[in-house]
C-alpha positions as YAML, in Angstrom:
chain: A
units: angstrom
residues:
- id: 1
  name: UNK
  ca: [-13.01, -15.03, 5.43]
- id: 2
  name: UNK
  ca: [-16.28, -13.09, 5.38]
- id: 3
  name: UNK
  ca: [-17.27, -9.62, 4.34]
- id: 4
  name: UNK
  ca: [-20.29, -7.86, 3.89]
- id: 5
  name: UNK
  ca: [-21.59, -4.31, 2.91]
- id: 6
  name: UNK
  ca: [-24.91, -3.16, 4.32]
- id: 7
  name: UNK
  ca: [-26.67, -0.17, 2.35]
- id: 8
  name: UNK
  ca: [-27.85, 3.28, 3.79]
- id: 9
  name: UNK
  ca: [-29.37, 4.53, 0.71]
- id: 10
  name: UNK
  ca: [-28.41, 6.04, -2.42]
- id: 11
  name: UNK
  ca: [-24.66, 5.09, -2.86]
- id: 12
  name: UNK
  ca: [-23.70, 4.72, 0.84]
- id: 13
  name: UNK
  ca: [-22.38, 1.48, 2.52]
- id: 14
  name: UNK
  ca: [-20.96, 0.42, 5.51]
- id: 15
  name: UNK
  ca: [-18.48, -2.59, 5.25]
- id: 16
  name: UNK
  ca: [-17.80, -4.96, 8.00]
- id: 17
  name: UNK
  ca: [-15.53, -8.41, 7.74]
- id: 18
  name: UNK
  ca: [-14.59, -11.02, 10.32]
- id: 19
  name: UNK
  ca: [-12.35, -8.59, 12.37]
- id: 20
  name: UNK
  ca: [-15.53, -6.39, 13.22]
- id: 21
  name: UNK
  ca: [-14.11, -3.14, 11.97]
- id: 22
  name: UNK
  ca: [-16.45, -0.92, 10.08]
- id: 23
  name: UNK
  ca: [-15.74, 1.12, 7.33]
- id: 24
  name: UNK
  ca: [-17.75, 3.54, 5.34]
- id: 25
  name: UNK
  ca: [-17.81, 3.33, 1.41]
- id: 26
  name: UNK
  ca: [-19.39, 5.73, -1.00]
- id: 27
  name: UNK
  ca: [-18.51, 7.50, -3.90]
- id: 28
  name: UNK
  ca: [-18.50, 11.13, -5.41]
- id: 29
  name: UNK
  ca: [-21.43, 13.37, -6.21]
- id: 30
  name: UNK
  ca: [-20.77, 13.20, -10.05]
- id: 31
  name: UNK
  ca: [-21.93, 9.15, -10.28]
- id: 32
  name: UNK
  ca: [-24.87, 9.93, -7.48]
- id: 33
  name: UNK
  ca: [-22.82, 9.56, -4.40]
- id: 34
  name: UNK
  ca: [-22.53, 11.68, -1.03]
- id: 35
  name: UNK
  ca: [-18.73, 11.78, -0.66]
- id: 36
  name: UNK
  ca: [-19.23, 9.79, 2.53]
- id: 37
  name: UNK
  ca: [-16.65, 7.07, 2.28]
- id: 38
  name: UNK
  ca: [-14.18, 5.22, 1.04]
- id: 39
  name: UNK
  ca: [-14.35, 4.35, -3.01]
- id: 40
  name: UNK
  ca: [-14.35, 0.44, -3.50]
- id: 41
  name: UNK
  ca: [-10.98, 0.62, -5.61]
- id: 42
  name: UNK
  ca: [-9.57, 2.92, -3.37]
- id: 43
  name: UNK
  ca: [-9.59, -0.19, -0.67]
- id: 44
  name: UNK
  ca: [-7.96, -2.32, -3.13]
- id: 45
  name: UNK
  ca: [-5.12, 0.02, -3.48]
- id: 46
  name: UNK
  ca: [-5.06, 0.69, 0.57]
- id: 47
  name: UNK
  ca: [-5.06, -3.29, 0.95]
- id: 48
  name: UNK
  ca: [-1.87, -3.60, -1.29]
- id: 49
  name: UNK
  ca: [-0.05, -0.98, 0.33]
- id: 50
  name: UNK
  ca: [-1.35, -2.03, 3.93]
- id: 51
  name: UNK
  ca: [-0.14, -5.85, 3.21]
- id: 52
  name: UNK
  ca: [3.31, -5.09, 1.71]
- id: 53
  name: UNK
  ca: [3.94, -2.65, 4.56]
- id: 54
  name: UNK
  ca: [3.16, -4.92, 7.26]
- id: 55
  name: UNK
  ca: [5.76, -7.31, 5.85]
- id: 56
  name: UNK
  ca: [8.51, -4.89, 5.25]
- id: 57
  name: UNK
  ca: [8.27, -3.40, 8.62]
- id: 58
  name: UNK
  ca: [8.06, -6.64, 10.46]
- id: 59
  name: UNK
  ca: [11.39, -7.88, 8.28]
- id: 60
  name: UNK
  ca: [12.83, -4.62, 8.99]
- id: 61
  name: UNK
  ca: [12.46, -4.55, 12.53]
- id: 62
  name: UNK
  ca: [13.88, -8.40, 13.02]
- id: 63
  name: UNK
  ca: [16.92, -7.30, 11.24]
- id: 64
  name: UNK
  ca: [17.22, -4.57, 14.00]
- id: 65
  name: UNK
  ca: [16.88, -1.46, 11.73]
- id: 66
  name: UNK
  ca: [16.53, 2.02, 13.32]
- id: 67
  name: UNK
  ca: [13.34, 2.78, 11.49]
- id: 68
  name: UNK
  ca: [11.81, 6.13, 12.55]
- id: 69
  name: UNK
  ca: [9.48, 6.61, 10.10]
- id: 70
  name: UNK
  ca: [7.93, 4.39, 7.27]
- id: 71
  name: UNK
  ca: [5.29, 5.00, 4.68]
- id: 72
  name: UNK
  ca: [3.97, 2.76, 1.49]
- id: 73
  name: UNK
  ca: [2.21, 4.48, -1.31]
- id: 74
  name: UNK
  ca: [0.53, 3.01, -3.94]
- id: 75
  name: UNK
  ca: [0.18, 4.65, -7.53]
- id: 76
  name: UNK
  ca: [-2.55, 2.98, -9.37]
- id: 77
  name: UNK
  ca: [-3.48, 3.53, -12.97]
- id: 78
  name: UNK
  ca: [-6.91, 2.70, -14.32]
- id: 79
  name: UNK
  ca: [-8.30, 1.82, -17.46]
- id: 80
  name: UNK
  ca: [-10.27, 4.90, -19.05]
- id: 81
  name: UNK
  ca: [-13.25, 2.51, -20.31]
- id: 82
  name: UNK
  ca: [-15.58, 0.45, -17.77]
- id: 83
  name: UNK
  ca: [-15.03, -1.63, -15.85]
- id: 84
  name: UNK
  ca: [-11.86, 0.85, -15.18]
- id: 85
  name: UNK
  ca: [-9.66, -1.59, -13.56]
- id: 86
  name: UNK
  ca: [-6.08, -1.12, -12.52]
- id: 87
  name: UNK
  ca: [-3.77, -1.14, -15.50]
- id: 88
  name: UNK
  ca: [-0.68, -0.93, -13.62]
- id: 89
  name: UNK
  ca: [0.62, 0.20, -10.28]
- id: 90
  name: UNK
  ca: [3.60, 1.71, -8.54]
- id: 91
  name: UNK
  ca: [4.64, 0.60, -5.03]
- id: 92
  name: UNK
  ca: [6.77, 3.19, -3.47]
- id: 93
  name: UNK
  ca: [8.65, 2.59, 0.06]
- id: 94
  name: UNK
  ca: [9.90, 5.54, 1.90]
- id: 95
  name: UNK
  ca: [11.55, 4.52, 4.89]
- id: 96
  name: UNK
  ca: [13.51, 7.30, 7.48]
- id: 97
  name: UNK
  ca: [15.85, 5.86, 10.19]
- id: 98
  name: UNK
  ca: [19.28, 5.84, 11.25]
- id: 99
  name: UNK
  ca: [21.98, 3.86, 9.23]
- id: 100
  name: UNK
  ca: [19.27, 1.94, 7.28]
- id: 101
  name: UNK
  ca: [20.98, -0.95, 5.42]
- id: 102
  name: UNK
  ca: [19.79, -0.72, 1.99]
- id: 103
  name: UNK
  ca: [20.48, -4.46, 1.28]
- id: 104
  name: UNK
  ca: [18.09, -5.15, 4.01]
- id: 105
  name: UNK
  ca: [15.29, -2.90, 2.93]
- id: 106
  name: UNK
  ca: [15.85, -4.48, -0.43]
- id: 107
  name: UNK
  ca: [15.54, -8.15, 0.53]
- id: 108
  name: UNK
  ca: [12.56, -7.33, 2.88]
- id: 109
  name: UNK
  ca: [10.63, -5.94, -0.10]
- id: 110
  name: UNK
  ca: [11.72, -8.49, -2.36]
- id: 111
  name: UNK
  ca: [10.29, -11.26, 0.33]
- id: 112
  name: UNK
  ca: [7.00, -9.27, 0.59]
- id: 113
  name: UNK
  ca: [6.98, -9.43, -3.38]
- id: 114
  name: UNK
  ca: [7.80, -13.03, -3.56]
- id: 115
  name: UNK
  ca: [6.71, -14.94, -0.92]
- id: 116
  name: UNK
  ca: [4.52, -12.87, 1.77]
- id: 117
  name: UNK
  ca: [1.97, -10.49, 0.51]
- id: 118
  name: UNK
  ca: [-0.94, -12.16, -0.80]
- id: 119
  name: UNK
  ca: [-2.46, -8.79, -2.19]
- id: 120
  name: UNK
  ca: [0.75, -8.34, -4.25]
- id: 121
  name: UNK
  ca: [0.82, -11.81, -5.58]
- id: 122
  name: UNK
  ca: [-3.02, -11.73, -6.64]
- id: 123
  name: UNK
  ca: [-2.81, -8.24, -8.07]
- id: 124
  name: UNK
  ca: [0.51, -9.01, -9.87]
- id: 125
  name: UNK
  ca: [-1.00, -12.01, -11.80]
- id: 126
  name: UNK
  ca: [-3.06, -9.55, -13.42]
- id: 127
  name: UNK
  ca: [-1.12, -6.46, -14.08]
- id: 128
  name: UNK
  ca: [2.37, -4.92, -13.78]
- id: 129
  name: UNK
  ca: [3.51, -4.00, -10.26]
- id: 130
  name: UNK
  ca: [6.87, -1.66, -10.21]
- id: 131
  name: UNK
  ca: [8.69, -1.34, -7.02]
- id: 132
  name: UNK
  ca: [10.74, 2.02, -5.92]
- id: 133
  name: UNK
  ca: [11.95, 2.87, -2.69]
- id: 134
  name: UNK
  ca: [13.57, 5.69, -0.87]
- id: 135
  name: UNK
  ca: [15.86, 5.91, 2.35]
- id: 136
  name: UNK
  ca: [16.29, 9.07, 4.26]
- id: 137
  name: UNK
  ca: [18.77, 9.41, 7.12]
- id: 138
  name: UNK
  ca: [17.07, 11.06, 10.15]
- id: 139
  name: UNK
  ca: [19.02, 13.80, 11.46]
- id: 140
  name: UNK
  ca: [19.43, 14.57, 15.17]
- id: 141
  name: UNK
  ca: [17.36, 18.04, 14.70]
- id: 142
  name: UNK
  ca: [14.53, 16.17, 13.56]
- id: 143
  name: UNK
  ca: [15.11, 16.78, 10.02]
- id: 144
  name: UNK
  ca: [16.02, 14.06, 7.42]
- id: 145
  name: UNK
  ca: [18.38, 13.86, 4.51]
- id: 146
  name: UNK
  ca: [18.01, 11.82, 1.38]
- id: 147
  name: UNK
  ca: [20.32, 8.89, 1.25]
- id: 148
  name: UNK
  ca: [19.24, 6.88, -1.76]
- id: 149
  name: UNK
  ca: [16.13, 6.64, -4.15]
- id: 150
  name: UNK
  ca: [15.88, 3.76, -6.71]
- id: 151
  name: UNK
  ca: [13.76, 1.30, -8.40]
- id: 152
  name: UNK
  ca: [13.93, -2.36, -7.38]
- id: 153
  name: UNK
  ca: [13.86, -4.97, -9.85]
- id: 154
  name: UNK
  ca: [12.44, -8.35, -8.34]
- id: 155
  name: UNK
  ca: [13.45, -11.87, -9.92]
...
């Protein structure tokens, strides 16, 4: 994989990689930026969320789960001193559907964590990553009701 960033002045860049998509990079005004793009550390968190989300939804759909909404949130803590690395993270899987099988969801998350997601495997070597999930039942009126919220321990 190859990636590059092209400078536009100040602390503004455009990132590209093999896929050809373009991504604006920037930072906040307090450090000389123009508030015109994603921060590089945000990309790590987005990459982690996206990597595991693609695994989990793919497995759930293969297991014929009736998913109507799915979101993965990454909450990452950073060191207070430079280089301000991530010190720990929580990945939270929020799934809405009809009669979602909790065991299927747990197994999908475990497979992503243990076998499929390279972002999680890489970042997990340098910081603890906690896994959580929340299941909502989709109601006929468009609302949803909480079924279960739990922490997951991956062996």
